[in-house]
N, C-alpha and C positions, 0 to 999 in steps of 0.2 A: 706485898700483895697477897690477899687471902688465897689459899689454895682452891677454894670453891669458885672464887671469881676467875681465877686461871682457867679452871675446867669449863666454866660457862662460856668464856670468850673462845676457848679452843673448840667447844661444840658449835657455836655460831659460825666460826670459820669453816669447820668440817661440813657444816650443812651446805654452805655457799659453795664449797669445793665439790661436794658430791653432785650438787645441781649442775655446776659447770661441767663436770666430768660426763654426766648423762647427756647433756646437750651436744658436747663435742663428740662423744663416741657415736651418738645417734647419727650426726651429720656425716662423720667420716665413713661410716659403714654404709650409709645409703649413697654416698658419692661414688663408692667403689663399683666397678663394672660388674654386670651379671644381674640376672632376674630370678629371684627366689621362686616365682611361680613356675618357671620352667623346671627348677630343681624338684618342686612338689610334684609337678606333672610327670617328671622323669621316674620318680618313685612309684607312679601308678602305671608306668608302661608307656607313657606318651599321652598327648591330649591335643585336641583341635584349638583353634583360636578361640571358640566360644567357651571351651572349657577353662582355658588360660584366663579369659576375662572373668569368669565366674570365681575362679580362685583368687585373683587379685581383689575382687569385691568382698569375698568372704573374709580375707585377712586385711582389708583395708589398704592394699597397696595400690588401688587406683586413685587414691586421694593424693593432693599435693604434699610435698615433703613437709612444709610448715605445719599443715593440719595434722599429718601423721605425728610430728613432733609434739604438738601440743596434746594430742590424745594419749601419747606414750608417757608424757610427763605427769598428766593428771592421774593416770592409772598407777604410775610408779610411786607417787607420793601417797597413794592409798595402799601400797603393798602389793599391787598386782603388775608383775613384769611381762605379762602377756603369755601367749600360747606358743610353744615350740612348733615350727614348721615340720621339722624332721621327726621328732619323737612323738609329736601330737600329745603333748602333756603340758601342765603348767610349768613355766620357766622356774618359778620359785621352788617348786617341788623338785625339779631336776637339780638345781643348784644346791639346795639345802641338803639333798641326799649325798652330794660329792664334796661339800666344803669341809666336812669334818676330816676326811682322808687327807686333804691337802693341808689343813691346819696342823694335823699330826706330823706330816711329813717336814713341813717347813720349820715348825717350832723345834722338832727333834734335831734336824740339821743345823739350825742356827745356834741352839744351845750347845750343841757338840762342838761347833766351830769356835764359839766364843770361849768356852771353858778350856778346850785343848789348845786352841791357838794362844790365848793368853798365858796358859801355862808354859808353852814352849818359848814364848817371847820372854817371859821372866826368867826362865832357865838360861836362855841365850844371853841375856843381859848380864848375868853374873860374871862371866868371862867373855867379853865381846870379841876378843881376838883368839878364842880357843876353838878347839875342834868342834865341840857341840854347837857353838854359835854358828860356825860355818856350815854344818849339816843342817841346822834349822833354816838358815837363809836359803840354802840350796833347795831343800825340800819345799820351801815356800814359794820360791820362783817357779819350780816345775808344777806345783799344784795350781798356782795362779795362772800359768800360761796355757795349761791343758784345757781344751774344750770339754765342757760337761759331758757331752754325749760320748767322746772318746774315753774319758775317765770311767763312765758307766760300762762301756764295753770291756775295758781292761779288767775292771772288777768282776764283771760276768765271767770272763775267760778264767781268771785266777780262782774265784771262790765258788763258781758254779759249775765249771767245766774241768779244770784241772784238779781242783780240790772240791768236790761237790758238797759243801756243807750249807749253803744258802739258796733258797729258792730265787728264780729270776723274773717271775711275774706274778701279778695278783697281789692281794692284800691278806689273803688267808686261804687256807686250804679246806674246802667244803666237806672233805672226808673226815676231818678231825672232829673231836666232841664239840658239843655246843655249851658246855659249862663255862663260867666266866674266866677261870684261871687258864683253862686249855686254850680258849679262843684269844685271851690277851697274849699268852706267850707266843701263840702261832702268828699273831699280828706283828709282835716284835721281832720274830724270826724273819718274816717277809720284809720288815722295815729296814733291816741293817744295810743292805746294799743301796737302796734308793737314797737313804739319808746319809750314808757315808759318801756317796757320789756328789750329792748336793752340798755337803758340808765341807768336803776337801778344799774347794775352790775358796770358800770364805775363811776357812781356817788358815790358810796361807796368808791372807790379808791381815787377819787379826794378830797372827804370830809376828809379822814384820812390824805392824803398827805398835803393839804392846812392847816389842824389843826396842824400837826407837823411842817410845815414850818413856820406857823405864831408864834408858841410858841418859835421857835429858833430865829426869827427875833425880837420879842417883848423883848427877853433878851439882845439885842445888846446895845452897848454903845450909837449909835447915836439915839436910841429910848429913852433911858434915858435922853440924852441931849435935845431932843425935848420936852419932858415932863417937864424938869427942866426949859425951856424957857417959859412954860405956855401954850403949844400947847394943843387943845382940844383932847379928845379921837377919835372923829371922824376924825380929821386931822392926828392924830397918825396912826390910823388904815388905812384909806383910802389913804392918801398921802404918808406916809413914809413906813409903813409895808407891806401893800398889794401889792404894785408894785414889791417889791422884793420877796415876798413870792409866787407870782403867777408864777415866772419863772420856778420852777420844774414842775408845772401843765402844763404849754405850752410844755415843753420838753417831759412829759410823754404822753401828748394828741398826739403829732406828732408820737411818737414811737409806740403808741398803735392803730394807725388808721388801721393798717393791721388786728389787732385782732378784731377791731370793724366790719370790712368788713366780716371777716370769721364768726363772731358772727351773722351776718345778715343773713347767709344761714339758720341757725336754725330758726330764728325769722320769715323769709319769709316762711319757710315750715310750721311753726305752724299756721300762720295767712294767709296763701295763698296769700302773698303779691307778686305781679308780677314783681319781680326784678331779678337780676342776681343769687340770692341764689336759687330761685325755678327753674330757668333754669338750673343752675348747677346740682341740685339734679336730674332732669329729665334726663339731658344729661348723667350724670354718670351712672345712671341705664341702659340707652339705649346704652351705650359705644360709644358715639357720640364723637370721638376724636376731630375733628376740632372745634366743639362748646365748648368742655371743655377747649381746649387750648386758644380759643378766650376769655373765661371768665377769665382764669388765666392771660392772657395778660393784659386785661383792669383792673383787680383787682390790679396787680402789678403797672399798670400805675397810678392808684388812690393813692396808697401808696407812690410812688416816688413823685408825684405832692404834696402830703400832707407833706412829709418831707421837700421838698423844701420851701413850704409856711412857715412851722414852723421855719425853719432856718431864714427866712427873718423877721418873726414876733419876733423872739428872739432878733435880731439885733435892731429892733425898740424899743422893751420894755427895754432892758438892754443897757444903754449908755456905759457901760464899753467895750463892743465889738466894738462899733463904735470908741471909743477912741483908742483902740488897733490897728484898721485899719488906 
């Protein structure tokens, strides 16, 4: 099957999925108890029933839900995600200003987890009953079992209080210089603890998965044949075993991208990272329907794009899929 045809089919499925996500999120949020008009009035210090009626009319909240849904879908398909109740600004502007920070955090944590986790799994598979393998398994279990917010607080206590070498909040220091390299290094300095907190949980999973996959591959006939032909251990691990053992890691990474994005909400809240997670937390407390819907839309879009890229990477890594095509 042509790669362009595969991409086209995936894009069609992605469009239908995004449409379903928009409808489902809209209905679920509007079914939830609470009146956003009262929240808006509360920000103004209170209002009479007449003022509440005017607010509902101004934001279209007096219309039936099905009419509101149709209006929302029509505007969303044109790129208009509405106006924020709480921030009084276009939702698209709010989300586009925060999504870059979330993507930076999520991708850094994910790449760190995949690289380090796979490396630990490969090392542990060399001597599955050795001390190193046991330590990797122990650390993996602890890292996977610990809640994200607890891991974040422990890292804050260790590296920001006991050994104060990393900042604990924000994305950069406004007192630092504005030149490109100074700002980039400052952002990386602030990124260490949030990315490490988010990456540790998934690092543990990839370490256990790659270890199990490597042990299975190393027992295969073609590995024994390669060793019988005199191939070095580096060649056996790097050229023959790792390429096949990494396929489950790629698959799980694509499937878990959504959970990484959701985990970023907690991490961003703990470290005051100015991304979608912090914006979602504040918007949920304020009952800001349009902003919450915009965040859910972009989060779903990130997951769909990640799954599409995972499928393409899988085809590049595994030649059997290309041969079937």
